[in-house]
N, C-alpha and C positions, 0 to 999 in steps of 0.2 A: 501351806502342807502341814501348819500345826496341828490337826484332827489325829483321830485315831491310827496308828500304825501298826498292820498286822507283822507282827514279827515273823510269821513261818511264811507268809508272804516276802517278806523283806529278805528271808535268808534264804528262799528259795529263789528271787531275781539276781540276788548273787551269784549262786551255784550258776543258773544259766547265762549270766554274762561271761563267767568265767569260761562256758563250752563256747563262747562264741556268739551267742545270741544276739540279734540286734535290737531297739529298745521295741519296734512292732512287733515281732516276737514272740519277746518278754512281756509287751500288755497283752496280746491275745492269749497267752497260756495260763497269765494268771487272771483273766477277765478285769484289767483294771481300767479306768474310766480315760486316762490320758497320758501322754508320755513325761508330762511333768513329775509326777510321782517319784518316776522313776529318776529324773533328771536330780530332784532331791536327793534322791536315795543315794546314787553313784556320785556325788559332789566331790565328795573326797577318794572316791575308788579309782584305783586304776588297774588297766587290764595287765594279763601278763605278754610274753611275748607268741606265746603259743593262742591266747584268744585273741589277739589282736592280729595271727595271721589268717587264722579261722575266720572272723569278721572281714578282713579286708577279701579273702577267699569268696564268701556268700555275697560281699557288696559288687565283685567283678562278675561273678555268675549271674548275679540280678543283672545287670546293667548289657552282659552280652544275651543276655535272653530278651530282654527289650528291645536289645537294637535289631538283633533276631527277628523278631515281632515287625518292628518296624520297617525293615526292609522286606518281608514278605507283603506285608501290606501295603509299601510302597511300589513293589514288584507287581503286584497285582494292579494298582491304581494307574499303573507305566500302561499294563497289558489291554487295560479297560479303554483308557485313552486313544492307542495306536489302532484299536478294532475301530474304534468312534470316527479317527480321524482316516483311516481306508474307507472306512465304510461311504461317510461324505465326499470323497475323493471320486469313488467308483459313481455315485448319484449323479455325480456332475458330466459323465461321459453318458449319452442318448446314442441309440440306435444310430450305426454308420450308416450314410448314403453310400452310393457305389461310389462317387468318387473321392469320398474319403478312405473307403476301404482300400481303392484303388494306390493312393498315395501311403497307407500305412504299409501295404505289403513291398512296394518299392522301396521305404525307409528300412523294412527288415530285410529286405534283398541285399540294401546297399551295407547293413550290418553283415549278415550271416554269409550274403551268396558268394560265388565264386565269381570273380572279376578278371581273372587274367587274359590276356587277348594273345601270349603268345602261343597258346595252343592249337595245334594242326588242326584239332576239332571243337571248337568252341559249342558251350552248351549252356544252358541253365541248371545249375545246382546251388539243391538249397539242403542245408542239412543244421538239424538241432537235434537236441533231446527232450526239448519239451514239446510233450502231445499237441498243446493247446496253437500254440505258434505254429507247428506243422501243419494242422486243422486249418489254420488260416489261409495260410501260403498255397496249399493245393486245391483252397474253395476259391483263391484268386485267379489259378491256373486255369480251374472248370470254369467258373462264371462269370471272370473279368475278361480273358487273354483266350477264350473260347477252346483251350488245347482237347484234343480228342485224347481219348481214355489210353488207348493203344499206344500214345508218343510218351506218356507220362511211365517212366520207371521209376523202381522204388526199392530201395538196400537200407539195411539197416545192420550196421557195425556192432557184434557184442563181444562183451568178456568171455572164454571159456569159462564153460560149468554151469552156464543158464540155460533153461530147459528153450530150445530154438520154437517149438512148439508154441510155448505159451507167446512168446515175444510176438512170431508171427499171428497169433489170433488178434494180441490185442491190436497192433496197429492196423490189422484188417478192419475190426470193427470200429477204431477210432477214426478211421482216414473212407472208413466204407473204400475198400482197394481189395480186390481179390487175392486170396491169401496165395493160389498158385503163384502169381506174379510180385510177390514178394522174396527177395533174394536176401540171405544169411550170412556174413560174413564177419570170420574171427579174429581178433585182433588183440594183442597185448604186448608189451617188451618187457624184457628181463628185469629192466630199472626198475619200473611201474608197477610190477607185479605185487612185490610186498606194501606200497603203498597205496594200493586201492582198499578198498572196505569192502567188505564183503557182497553187500548190493549195491557195488557204487553202478549208477545208471542201471537201474534194473529191465529196463524199455531198451538198450542200448541209444544208439544214435541213430536217427532216420534220416536218410538222403532222397531228395525228389530231384533228379534226372530229365530235362526234355533236349532231345539232340536238337538244334536249332539255330545255326549259325545269323540267322536272322534276327530269332526271337532275341538273341544274345545282345547282339547290339542295340536292338530295340531297348531293353533293359538299361543298357548302359546310359542310351539317352536321355532315360528316364530318370537316373538317377544324375546325371549332368543337369538335368532341366532342375534336381530338389537342389545341388549345387549352387547354382545361378542364384536361386531365391537366397542362398547363405548370403552369396558373396555382394 
């Protein structure tokens, strides 16, 4: 540090430091080769409280910006990893054979279907808002259980204000079910009205029903068989 000292640059360095500039900022502004020069110039220099606060604020801002960038990069990495994990898991599921599809449908009904035995009229009733799940179950009724089309009843519960025509067209196309045989019902409680998002369940909650006491108890038996495997 014993070489030539540019008094103009040194004076300017003091001014910048008083403004709260960091060593890196001053070095770039004055085109200095290293921070060592500044360390030498400022060895006996003391910042004012105002300058210290400015510098501290800048350091905090830089840290926050760095943390934000880190969090964005980390989130991006996690999302990519999640997608990779999900894709790999999906690849492990091969085409379902008829028996496998049958067991999946029984398990779905076990979780989502009506199972009360005290009703005067027992029937198969399966309801859900997920179109893929409904499509899977109605396919089970048609292709595995061999239920004729005229015996399958279809109802959709929607919240007031939704376009009934659009809902009917959606389910008719999704399930290959005649529009004329889809019945719409409206429901909403005063307590829940204010709690629901405007587009809550845009296609409503669909319900498939087959009135058959024998089929009902047959399904109950299938569920008993699954439970026996667990026990």
